[in-house]
C-alpha positions in Angstrom: 63.0 -67.3 -4.9 62.4 -63.7 -6.4 59.6 -63.2 -8.9 61.5 -62.7 -12.3 58.5 -62.1 -14.4 59.0 -58.3 -14.5 62.5 -58.8 -16.3 63.0 -58.1 -20.0 65.1 -59.8 -21.9 66.7 -58.0 -24.7 69.7 -60.3 -25.8 68.7 -63.6 -27.3 69.2 -66.7 -25.7 70.4 -69.9 -27.2 67.4 -72.4 -26.5 69.4 -75.3 -26.7 71.9 -74.4 -24.2 70.1 -75.0 -20.9 69.1 -78.5 -22.1 72.5 -79.4 -23.2 73.8 -78.4 -19.9 71.4 -80.0 -18.1 72.5 -83.4 -20.1 76.1 -82.8 -19.1 75.4 -82.6 -15.5 72.9 -85.7 -15.4 75.6 -87.5 -17.4 78.5 -86.7 -14.9 75.9 -87.4 -12.2 75.5 -90.9 -13.3 79.2 -91.5 -12.7 79.5 -89.2 -9.6 76.6 -90.0 -7.5 74.8 -87.7 -5.0 76.7 -84.3 -6.0 74.4 -82.7 -8.4 74.7 -79.2 -7.0 78.6 -79.5 -7.0 78.4 -80.6 -10.4 76.5 -77.6 -11.6 78.7 -75.3 -9.8 81.6 -76.8 -11.7 80.0 -76.1 -15.1 79.2 -72.8 -13.8 82.8 -72.0 -13.1 83.7 -73.4 -16.6 81.2 -71.1 -18.1 82.8 -68.1 -16.2 86.0 -69.1 -17.6 87.5 -69.7 -13.9 89.1 -72.6 -12.2 88.1 -74.6 -9.1 89.7 -75.7 -6.0 88.3 -79.1 -4.7 89.2 -79.3 -1.0 88.1 -82.6 0.4 89.1 -86.0 2.0 90.3 -88.8 -0.2 88.0 -91.1 -2.1 84.9 -89.1 -2.7 85.2 -88.7 -6.4 87.3 -85.6 -7.0 89.4 -87.0 -9.8 86.5 -88.9 -11.5 84.5 -85.6 -11.2 87.0 -83.8 -13.5 87.5 -86.7 -15.6 83.8 -87.4 -16.4 83.4 -83.4 -17.3 86.4 -83.8 -19.7 84.9 -86.8 -21.3 81.2 -85.2 -21.4 83.0 -82.0 -23.4 85.1 -84.1 -25.6 88.0 -82.0 -24.3 91.7 -83.1 -24.0 92.7 -83.9 -20.4 95.8 -83.7 -18.5 96.6 -84.8 -15.1 99.4 -83.5 -13.0 100.4 -85.5 -9.8 101.8 -82.9 -7.4 104.7 -84.2 -5.3 107.4 -82.5 -3.6 109.9 -83.1 -6.4 107.8 -81.9 -9.0 109.5 -79.1 -11.2 107.9 -76.2 -13.1 109.1 -77.7 -16.3 107.1 -81.1 -15.5 104.1 -78.8 -15.7 104.7 -76.1 -18.3 106.7 -78.5 -20.7 110.4 -77.7 -21.6 112.6 -77.2 -24.8 114.3 -80.2 -25.8 117.6 -80.2 -28.0 117.7 -82.5 -31.0 121.4 -83.2 -32.1 120.4 -84.5 -35.7 118.5 -81.0 -36.3 120.7 -78.9 -34.0 117.5 -77.0 -32.8 115.5 -76.8 -29.7 111.9 -78.0 -29.9 109.1 -77.2 -27.5 107.5 -80.2 -26.0 104.1 -79.0 -24.2 103.5 -80.2 -20.6 100.1 -81.5 -19.3 98.9 -78.0 -18.4 98.8 -77.6 -22.3 95.1 -79.3 -22.2 91.7 -78.2 -22.3 91.0 -79.6 -18.9 93.7 -80.0 -16.3 93.5 -81.8 -13.0 96.3 -80.5 -10.5 95.9 -83.5 -8.1 97.0 -82.8 -4.4 98.5 -79.3 -5.4 99.7 -78.4 -1.8 101.9 -81.3 -1.9 104.4 -79.8 -4.3 106.9 -77.0 -3.4 106.1 -73.2 -4.0 108.3 -73.2 -6.9 106.2 -75.6 -8.5 102.9 -74.3 -7.7 104.0 -70.7 -9.1 104.1 -72.6 -12.5 100.4 -72.4 -12.4 100.0 -68.6 -11.8 100.6 -67.5 -15.4 98.3 -70.2 -16.7 95.4 -69.5 -14.4 95.5 -65.6 -14.8 96.8 -64.9 -18.6 95.8 -68.3 -20.3 99.4 -69.0 -21.4 102.9 -70.5 -20.3 106.2 -69.0 -20.9 109.2 -71.4 -21.5 112.7 -70.1 -22.1 111.5 -66.5 -22.7 108.6 -67.8 -25.1 105.0 -67.5 -24.6 102.7 -70.3 -25.4 98.9 -69.6 -25.5 96.7 -72.4 -23.8 94.0 -74.0 -25.5 90.4 -73.0 -25.5 88.4 -73.7 -23.3 90.9 -74.1 -20.6 89.8 -75.3 -17.1 92.0 -76.1 -14.0 90.7 -78.2 -11.1 93.1 -78.6 -8.3 92.5 -80.9 -5.5 93.9 -81.1 -2.0 93.2 -82.8 1.3 92.4 -80.4 4.1 93.3 -82.6 7.2 96.8 -84.1 6.0 99.4 -81.2 6.4 102.6 -83.3 6.6 105.0 -82.7 3.8 102.6 -79.8 2.1 102.9 -76.5 1.1 100.1 -73.9 1.9 98.9 -72.3 -1.3 99.7 -68.5 -0.8 97.0 -66.0 -0.8 97.7 -64.8 -4.6 97.0 -68.2 -5.8 94.0 -69.1 -3.7 92.4 -65.7 -5.2 92.8 -66.9 -8.7 90.4 -69.8 -8.1 87.0 -68.7 -9.0 85.5 -71.3 -6.6 86.4 -73.4 -3.6 84.1 -76.7 -3.6 83.6 -79.6 -1.4 82.0 -82.7 -2.4 81.5 -84.5 0.8 80.4 -87.8 1.6 77.5 -89.0 -0.4 75.1 -90.1 2.1 74.0 -93.7 3.0 71.4 -93.8 0.2 73.7 -92.7 -2.6 76.5 -94.8 -1.1 74.2 -97.9 -1.6 73.7 -97.0 -5.1 77.5 -96.5 -5.5 77.8 -100.4 -4.1 74.9 -101.4 -6.6 77.0 -100.2 -9.3 80.1 -101.7 -8.2 80.2 -104.1 -10.8 81.2 -101.4 -13.3 84.8 -100.7 -12.9 85.3 -98.4 -15.9 82.4 -96.0 -15.5 83.9 -93.6 -18.0 83.6 -96.0 -20.6 79.9 -95.0 -20.7 80.5 -91.6 -20.9 80.6 -90.0 -24.6 81.1 -86.5 -25.7 77.9 -84.6 -25.5 79.4 -81.4 -27.1 82.4 -80.0 -28.7 85.0 -77.9 -27.1 83.9 -75.0 -29.6 80.2 -75.1 -28.0 81.9 -74.4 -24.4 83.9 -71.6 -25.8 80.6 -70.2 -27.5 78.6 -70.6 -24.3 81.5 -68.9 -22.3 81.3 -65.9 -24.5 77.3 -65.7 -24.4 77.6 -66.0 -20.6 80.0 -63.0 -20.6 77.3 -60.9 -22.1 74.4 -61.7 -19.6 73.2 -58.4 -18.4 74.1 -57.2 -14.8 71.9 -54.4 -13.5 73.7 -51.5 -11.9 72.1 -51.9 -8.6 73.4 -55.6 -8.5 77.1 -54.4 -9.3 76.7 -51.8 -6.4 75.4 -54.5 -4.0 78.5 -56.9 -5.0 81.0 -54.0 -4.7 79.4 -53.0 -1.0 79.6 -56.6 0.0 83.2 -56.9 -0.9 84.2 -53.5 0.8 82.5 -54.4 4.1 84.6 -57.6 4.2 87.8 -55.7 4.1 86.6 -53.6 7.2 84.8 -56.6 8.9 86.1 -57.4 12.5 88.3 -60.5 12.7 89.1 -60.4 9.0 92.8 -60.1 8.3 92.5 -60.0 4.6 89.0 -59.4 2.7 87.5 -59.9 -0.7 89.9 -58.4 -3.5 88.7 -56.7 -6.6 89.5 -59.8 -8.6 87.0 -61.4 -6.2 84.2 -59.0 -6.7 84.7 -59.6 -10.6 84.8 -63.3 -10.1 81.4 -63.0 -8.1 80.0 -61.0 -11.1 81.1 -63.6 -13.7 79.8 -66.5 -11.7 76.5 -64.8 -11.1 76.2 -64.4 -15.1 77.2 -67.9 -15.7 74.6 -69.1 -13.1 72.1 -67.0 -14.7 72.9 -68.6 -18.1 72.7 -71.9 -17.0 69.3 -71.3 -15.8 68.2 -70.1 -19.3 68.5 -66.1 -18.6 70.5 -63.4 -20.3 70.1 -61.4 -16.9 71.3 -61.7 -13.4 69.0 -61.8 -10.4 69.9 -61.5 -6.8 69.4 -65.1 -6.2 72.2 -65.9 -8.7 74.5 -63.9 -6.6 73.6 -65.8 -3.4 73.9 -69.1 -5.2 77.5 -68.5 -6.0 78.5 -66.4 -2.9 79.8 -69.2 -0.6 81.9 -70.9 -3.1 83.2 -67.8 -4.7 84.2 -65.7 -1.6 84.8 -67.8 1.3 88.3 -68.8 0.3 89.2 -65.1 -0.4 88.6 -64.1 3.2 91.3 -64.7 5.6 90.6 -64.6 9.2 92.6 -63.3 12.2 94.0 -65.3 14.7 91.2 -64.2 17.3 88.4 -64.8 15.1 89.6 -68.5 14.4 90.1 -68.7 18.2 86.5 -68.0 18.6 85.5 -70.6 15.9 84.3 -68.2 13.2 84.7 -69.9 9.7 85.1 -68.3 6.4 81.6 -69.6 5.2 80.3 -67.9 8.6 81.9 -64.5 7.8 80.5 -64.7 4.3 76.8 -65.5 5.5 77.0 -62.7 8.1 78.3 -60.3 5.4 75.2 -61.2 2.9 72.8 -60.9 5.8 74.1 -57.5 6.7 72.9 -56.0 3.2 69.4 -55.7 1.7 69.1 -57.4 -1.6 68.9 -55.1 -4.5 65.5 -54.4 -6.1 66.9 -54.9 -9.8 65.5 -52.9 -12.6 65.2 -54.5 -16.1 66.7 -53.0 -19.0 63.4 -51.6 -19.9 62.7 -49.8 -16.7 60.6 -52.3 -14.7 61.4 -52.9 -11.3 60.7 -55.8 -8.9 
């Protein structure tokens, strides 16, 4: 860990924020056992105003994770079960004609919620998947030529099973790039699984989860996280890594400019969650894998050689020296 004693804070930090966020992590962790870091990364993604793709096998708690977060934040929760026959209107909502008034009235779909679970997103057709593109990028949906803003905060967590591909449609690169992070919970381990068995008598764990903050508090923290200071040297470091990914041997498609911006925003949110209003290189390293790996698309030769997306990110990171960041008052590490 880098020594941060020399950094100078010039933007006041709300002292209540890290304690409140840690309470949320612990409460969600009491429901989802053994995944503290993934829970923290999910909260970091929310603070950054981004969305998460949760790619994992069935039965590890993906749905319970997002429901627990929604319950802790006191937010509206919407769930969309993606199937092959899902239509865009089932996601965005539709205009319904009422004969007694002779007018059409918009009935909002589940995507117009604060926190939305898109379950098994790759089981729907590309047409249905595309209904989320405008919502994820622009924070609104358009139905019958009229745009409707999404509530604030808005957070989408999509799940998909990486092992069963029958009857699925692979997410296109453009949609993958709209997810701030790709996470995987993995199996909890024997000790944590024993804890789950001991708690097995409680079949409704969400009943014990009470709201710890209002949705307006999350919006306020998102705004503050966006103000976290990022030194010029760190910005140059992020851009250098992204640029190198586009020329890296075996990479068919490198990190996009949207990906570089997502990396910076996630680093700002990680710093904010740790109680700082400035980014240090460790913040960038912490979120690099979840933010960058799914944005790197490897060629056939690289995949045949056993090179993975996460391996590529690690090699890229190691090929650059970490920046020696200056504080806003001129101090240097």
